[in-house]
TORKOLNU-394296 format. One record per atom (N, C-alpha, C): x, y, z; residue in one letter. Coordinates in steps of 0.1 Angstrom, whole numbers, padded with zeros to 4 digits, always signed. Each point is the difference from the previous one (the first is absolute). Layout:
BEGIN
XYZA ...
***
This chain:
BEGIN
+0118+0158+0245M +0014-0001-0009M -0001+0010-0010M +0009+0007-0003T +0000+0013-0008T +0001-0004-0015T +0004-0011-0003D +0002-0005-0013D -0012-0006-0006D -0010-0002+0008H -0014-0006-0003H +0002-0014-0004H +0011-0006+0005S +0002-0014-0005S -0007-0009+0010S -0002-0013-0004V -0007-0010+0010V +0010-0003+0011V -0005-0006+0012S +0009-0004+0010S +0002-0013+0002S -0005-0008-0010N +0001-0016+0000N +0014-0003-0002N +0008-0006+0008P +0015-0003-0002P +0001-0008-0013P -0007-0009-0004G +0001-0007-0012G +0001+0007-0012G -0011+0009+0002S -0002+0009-0014S +0012+0011+0000S +0007+0003+0011R +0009+0011+0000R +0014-0007-0004R +0001-0013+0002R +0012-0007-0005R +0000-0001-0014R -0013-0004-0006V +0000-0001-0013V +0001+0012-0008V -0006+0011+0006A +0002+0013-0007A +0016+0004-0001A +0006-0002+0012T +0013+0002+0001T +0009-0007-0010T -0001-0014-0001R +0006-0007-0008R -0002+0002-0016R -0012+0005-0002R -0004+0004-0014R +0007+0014-0004R +0001+0008+0009K +0008+0012-0002K +0016-0002-0002K +0004-0010+0007M +0015-0005+0001M +0002-0006-0014M -0010-0008-0003Q +0003-0007-0014Q -0001+0009-0011Q -0009+0011+0000D -0001+0011-0009D +0015+0009-0003D +0005+0001+0013K +0013+0007+0000K +0010-0009-0008K +0001-0013+0002W +0007-0009-0007W -0001+0001-0015W -0013+0001-0005R -0001+0000-0013R +0002+0014-0006R +0004+0010+0007R +0003+0012-0005R +0015+0003+0000R +0007-0011+0006S +0015+0001-0001S +0006-0004-0013S +0012+0007-0002P +0008-0003-0013P +0002-0012-0002P +0002-0009+0010R +0004-0014-0001R -0013-0008-0006R -0011+0005+0004W -0012-0007-0005W -0002+0002-0016W +0002+0013-0004K +0000+0005-0013K +0011-0007-0009K +0010+0000+0005A +0011-0008-0006A -0002-0016-0003A -0007-0006+0012L -0004-0014-0003L -0011-0001-0010L -0008+0009-0002L -0010+0000-0010L +0005+0001-0013L +0010+0009-0002E +0008+0005-0012E +0007-0014-0004E +0005-0008+0008A +0007-0011-0004A -0005-0012-0004A -0014-0001+0007H -0005-0013-0002H -0014+0002-0005H -0008+0008+0003A -0013+0002-0005A -0003+0009-0013A +0008+0010+0000H -0001+0011-0012H +0009-0003-0011H +0005-0011-0001T +0009-0004-0012T -0009-0005-0012T +0005+0000-0012P -0008-0002-0012P -0005-0015+0001P +0008-0010+0005E -0002-0014-0002E -0011-0004+0014E -0001+0010+0009A -0010-0003+0012A -0013-0003-0003A -0007-0007+0004V -0015-0004-0002V -0008-0004+0014V -0013+0004+0001C -0005-0007+0012C -0003-0013-0001C +0004-0006+0012V +0001-0017-0001V -0015-0005-0001V -0009+0010+0003Y -0013-0006+0000Y -0008+0003-0013Y +0001+0012-0005C -0009+0005-0013C +0009+0000-0010C +0014+0002+0001G +0009+0000-0011G +0002+0013-0006G -0006+0010+0004R +0002+0014-0006R +0014+0006+0005R +0003+0009-0010H +0013+0006+0002H -0001+0013+0005H +0011+0007+0007H -0001+0014+0006H +0000+0009-0011H -0011+0010+0002G -0004+0010-0008G -0008-0004-0012G -0004-0012-0001Q -0010-0004-0010Q -0014+0005+0003Q -0006+0004-0013T -0012+0007+0001T -0013-0011-0003T -0009+0000+0010W -0010-0008-0003W -0013+0005+0004W -0012-0005-0003T -0013+0004+0001T -0007-0007+0009T -0007+0004+0012N -0007-0007+0009N -0014-0003-0006N -0008-0007+0008S -0013-0005-0003S -0010+0012-0002S +0004+0012+0007K -0008+0012-0003K +0005+0008-0012K +0008-0005-0007G +0004+0009-0014G +0009+0009+0004G +0008+0000+0012Q +0009+0012+0004Q +0014-0005-0002Q +0008+0007-0006E +0013-0003-0004E +0011+0002+0013E +0006-0011+0003K +0010+0000+0011K +0014-0004-0003K +0009+0006+0008I +0014-0004-0001I +0004-0009+0010I +0007-0012-0005V +0004-0012+0010V +0013+0008+0007V -0001-0003+0013R +0013+0004+0009R +0004-0013+0008R +0011-0004+0000L +0005-0012+0007L +0007+0003+0013L -0002-0009+0009T +0006+0002+0012T +0005-0012+0005T +0007-0002+0012I +0004-0012+0007I -0009-0004+0010I -0004-0015-0001N -0008-0005+0009N +0008-0007+0011N -0002+0001+0012H +0006-0008+0009H -0008-0012+0005H +0002-0011-0004T -0007-0011+0004T +0000-0005+0014T +0011+0001+0006S +0003-0003+0014S -0003+0012+0009S -0008-0003+0011R -0002+0012+0010R +0012+0003+0008R +0010-0010-0001H +0014+0004+0009H +0008+0009-0007H -0003+0004-0013L +0008+0010-0006L -0004+0016+0006L -0012-0001+0007Y -0004+0013+0006Y +0007+0002+0014Y +0007-0010+0003A +0006+0001+0014A +0009+0013+0003A +0005+0002-0012S +0011+0012+0003S +0001+0006-0014S +0006+0014+0000E +0002+0007-0012E +0010-0006-0009E +0009-0007+0006E +0011-0005-0009E -0004-0012-0007E -0008-0010+0006L -0007-0010-0007L -0010+0004-0011L -0009+0010+0003Y -0009+0004-0009Y +0007+0007-0013Y +0012+0007+0001L +0006+0006-0010L +0012-0008-0006L +0003-0013+0003T +0008-0007-0007T -0006-0011-0008T +0005+0001-0013W -0007-0011-0009W +0004-0013+0002W -0013-0008+0001N +0001-0013+0006N -0009-0009-0010N +0006-0005-0011P -0008-0007-0011P -0009-0013+0006P +0002-0005+0012Q -0005-0009+0005Q -0015+0003+0006Q +0002+0013+0005Y -0013+0003+0007Y -0005+0014-0007Y +0005+0004-0010M -0004+0011-0008M -0005-0003-0015M -0010+0009-0004E -0003-0004-0014E -0006+0013-0007E +0001+0002-0013I -0004+0012-0007I -0017-0002-0003I -0006+0011+0003T -0015+0000-0002T -0003+0013-0003T -0011+0001-0006C -0007+0014-0005C -0005+0005+0013C -0005+0012+0002L -0006+0005+0013L -0014-0007+0001L -0007-0002-0012S -0014-0006+0002S +0003-0016+0008S +0008-0007-0008C +0001-0014+0005C +0007+0000+0015C +0007+0011+0002N +0006-0001+0013N -0011+0004+0012N -0009+0008-0004R -0012+0003+0009R -0007-0013+0003R -0004-0006-0012Q -0007-0014+0000Q +0005-0010+0007Q +0014-0001-0001Y +0007-0010+0007Y -0001+0000+0015Y -0001+0012+0004E -0001+0002+0016E -0014-0006+0005E -0010-0001-0010R -0015-0004+0002R -0001-0015-0002R +0011-0006-0004G -0001-0013-0005G -0007-0003-0014G +0002+0011-0009M -0006-0001-0014M +0011-0001-0009M -0002-0005-0013R +0008-0001-0012R -0008+0002-0012R +0007+0002-0011P -0008+0003-0013P -0005-0014-0005P -0012+0001-0005C -0006-0012-0006C +0008-0004-0013C +0005-0011-0001P +0010-0005-0011P -0008+0000-0013P -0013-0003+0000E -0007+0000-0014E -0003+0014-0005E -0003+0009+0011C -0003+0014-0005C +0014+0006-0006C +0010-0003+0006L +0015+0006-0004L +0002-0006-0016L -0004-0012-0003E +0001-0006-0014E -0009+0008-0009E -0012+0007+0005K -0008+0008-0006K +0003+0015-0002K +0012+0003+0007G +0003+0012-0001G -0006+0010+0011G -0006-0007+0010K -0008+0007+0011K +0007-0003+0014K -0005+0010+0008L +0007-0003+0013L -0011+0001+0011L -0002-0012+0006S -0010-0001+0012S +0006-0010+0011S -0003+0004+0012Y +0007-0008+0010Y -0009-0009+0006Y +0004-0011+0006I -0006-0012+0006I +0007-0003+0012I -0006-0009+0010L +0007-0006+0011L +0010-0009-0003L +0011+0001+0006D +0012-0009-0004D -0003-0014+0000D -0012-0005+0006R -0004-0015+0000R -0007-0001-0013R -0007+0010-0007D -0008-0004-0010D +0006-0001-0014D -0006-0007-0010A +0008-0002-0012A -0004+0010-0009A -0013+0006+0000E -0005+0010-0010E -0010+0009+0006E -0002+0012-0006C -0011+0009+0006C -0013-0004-0005C -0009+0006+0007W -0015-0003-0003W -0003-0001-0015W +0004+0012-0006S -0003+0002-0016S +0006-0011-0007S +0011-0004+0002C +0005-0012-0007C -0007-0013+0002C -0004-0001+0013Y -0005-0011+0003Y -0014-0001-0007Y -0009+0011+0001Y -0014+0000-0007Y +0002-0001-0015Y +0011+0004-0007E +0003-0001-0013E +0000-0014-0003E +0006-0010+0007K +0002-0014-0002K -0014-0006+0004K -0005+0004+0009H -0015-0006+0004H -0011+0008-0001H -0004+0002-0013P -0012+0010-0002P -0013-0005+0008P -0001-0013+0001E -0014-0006+0009E +0001+0006+0013E +0013+0002+0007E -0001+0006+0014E -0002+0014+0000E +0004+0005-0011R -0002+0016+0000R -0016+0003-0002R -0006-0009-0008R -0015+0001-0001R -0006-0002+0014R +0003-0010+0006I -0006-0003+0013I +0002+0011+0009I +0014+0006+0000Q +0004+0010+0010Q -0009+0014-0004Q -0003+0002-0015Q -0007+0013-0001Q -0015-0002+0002Q -0006-0012-0001E -0014-0004+0004E -0001+0002+0012E +0009-0004+0010S -0001+0000+0014S +0000+0015+0004S +0008+0007-0006R +0001+0015+0003R -0013+0007-0002R -0005-0004-0012E -0014+0008-0005E -0010-0004+0009E -0001-0015+0005R -0010-0003+0009R +0000+0008+0014R +0014+0000+0003F +0001+0008+0013F -0004+0013+0000F +0004+0008-0012A -0002+0013-0001A -0016+0003-0003A -0010-0011-0006G -0013+0002-0002G -0006-0002+0015G +0005-0009+0009A -0004-0003+0013A +0001+0014+0008A +0011+0007-0001V +0003+0013+0007V -0011+0009-0003V +0000+0002-0015R -0010+0009-0005R -0015-0003+0006R -0004-0012-0001D -0014-0003+0004D -0002+0002+0016D +0011-0003+0007Y -0001+0003+0016Y -0001+0015+0001Y +0009+0008-0007N -0001+0015+0000N -0013+0005-0002N -0008-0007-0010A -0011+0006-0006A -0011-0002+0009A +0000-0012+0007K -0010-0004+0008K +0001+0008+0014K +0013+0004+0004R +0001+0009+0012R -0005+0015-0002R +0003+0004-0013A -0003+0014-0005A -0016-0002+0001A -0006-0009-0006K -0015+0001+0001K -0008-0001+0012K +0008-0009+0011K -0004+0001+0012K +0000+0013+0008K +0012+0007-0004R +0000+0013+0007R -0010+0010-0008R -0003-0001-0011R -0009+0011-0008R -0015-0005+0008R -0002-0014-0001D -0014-0002+0005D -0002+0003+0015D +0011+0000+0007K -0001+0004+0013K -0003+0015+0002K +0008+0009-0009K -0002+0013+0000K -0014+0003-0005K -0005-0004-0011T -0012+0004-0004T -0011-0005+0008T +0002-0011+0008G -0011-0006+0008G -0002+0008+0013G +0010+0007+0003H -0001+0008+0012H -0007+0014-0001H -0010+0003+0009P -0009+0011-0002P +0008+0013+0002P +0011+0002+0007C +0006+0013+0004C +0009+0005-0013C -0002+0013-0002V +0008+0006-0012V +0014+0000+0006V +0004-0001+0013S +0014+0002+0003S +0008-0013-0001S -0006-0011-0002F +0005-0013-0001F +0009-0002-0012F +0013-0002+0000R +0008-0003-0010R +0004-0014-0002R +0006-0002-0012I +0006-0013-0001I +0009-0005+0009I -0001-0012+0003G +0009-0005+0014G -0006+0003+0011G -0012+0006+0002G -0006+0002+0013G +0005+0012+0006G +0007+0010-0006V +0004+0012+0007V -0009+0010+0000V -0001+0009+0012C -0010+0011+0001C +0006+0010-0005C -0007+0007-0011G +0004+0012-0006G +0000+0012+0008G -0006+0000+0011K +0002+0010+0010K +0012-0001+0010K +0006-0011+0000S +0012+0000+0009S +0012+0005-0006S +0007+0008+0007L +0012+0007-0005L +0012-0012+0000L -0003-0010+0009I +0012-0011+0001I -0005-0011-0006I -0010+0000-0010R -0004-0012-0005R -0004-0011+0007R -0008+0003+0010S -0005-0013+0008S -0012-0006-0007S -0001-0012+0003R -0011-0009-0006R -0013+0002+0007R -0010+0000-0008C -0015+0000+0005C +0000-0012+0008C -0008+0003+0011T -0003-0011+0011T -0013-0003-0001T -0008+0005-0008F -0014-0002-0003F -0004-0009-0010F -0010-0009+0000S -0005-0008-0010S -0009+0007-0009S -0003-0006-0011R -0009+0008-0009R -0015+0000+0004R -0002-0010+0010T -0014+0000+0004T -0001+0010+0014T +0011+0005+0006K -0001+0007+0012K +0006+0014-0003K +0006+0003-0011A +0008+0015-0001A -0010+0010+0001A -0012-0001-0006L -0009+0011+0000L -0010+0001+0011L +0001-0009+0009K -0010-0001+0011K +0005+0011+0010K -0009+0004+0009P +0002+0012+0010P +0014-0006+0010P +0008+0011+0003A +0008-0004+0012A -0006-0004+0011A +0006-0008+0007P +0014-0006+0001P +0001-0014-0008P -0012-0003-0006A +0000-0015-0007A +0006+0004-0016A -0001+0012-0004G +0007+0004-0014G +0008+0011+0002G +0006+0004-0012C +0010+0010-0001C -0006+0015+0001C +0004+0009+0010P -0007+0013+0001P +0004+0008-0013P +0011-0002-0007D +0004+0007-0012D -0003-0005-0014D -0007-0010+0001A -0006-0008-0013A -0007+0007-0007A +0001+0002-0013V -0010+0008-0009V -0003-0011-0011V -0014-0003-0002G -0004-0011-0010G +0003+0005-0014G +0001-0009-0009K +0004+0005-0015K -0013+0007-0006K -0010-0002+0005K -0012+0006-0006K -0005+0012+0009K +0008+0005+0008A -0003+0011+0007A +0013+0009+0005A +0005+0005-0012R +0014+0006+0003R -0002+0014+0005R -0011+0006-0001S -0004+0013+0005S +0002+0002+0015S +0000-0011+0007G +0001+0000+0015G -0009-0009+0006G +0003-0004+0015G -0007-0009+0006G +0002-0014-0004G -0009-0009+0007L +0003-0014-0001L -0012-0004-0011L +0001-0009-0007S -0012-0005-0009S -0005-0011+0007S 
***
């Protein structure tokens, strides 16, 4: 295919439908709908309560400007351009762009964070975010932090033991070409050494013909 797009019929239908909806949102009717309902002075997001054009600071300290849009709560309104671009208060609501995106994911603002002037999203079935929950239950926060610290300590101990095992295996092998992880230093494709530490320096065919002992770097086998 010349356009490098996928050949899956379902994916092509989704891509085509998104292009069609993008075209609807570029139309004068959509812009007029926004001006009449979302970009008025009294319009507010039904979830976070912010106004169009309002300035706010996100959790990273970045200053942002709120933009309101129209959220279609019923999938049936996507059936045609006429339904999509006709104001229907029963199945349309005013939201900011952020809440509109999160709505499609089944998320909504945490009500307790909103009271504190913050904005964080939770699943629609939840009552509060984790930060608010732990603020009310400090004992649960302590247990959670201790559990994380124990897990992190276990991971560090495991990695340290693995690293020591690799170092011991390298230092215990008599050949200078033996690398950490069992890789042969003379192999261009990083093949693993197939000779044990007790047989590597023995004469071929029992040992490796290219092995060089660590105490005999000048040549030959030790």
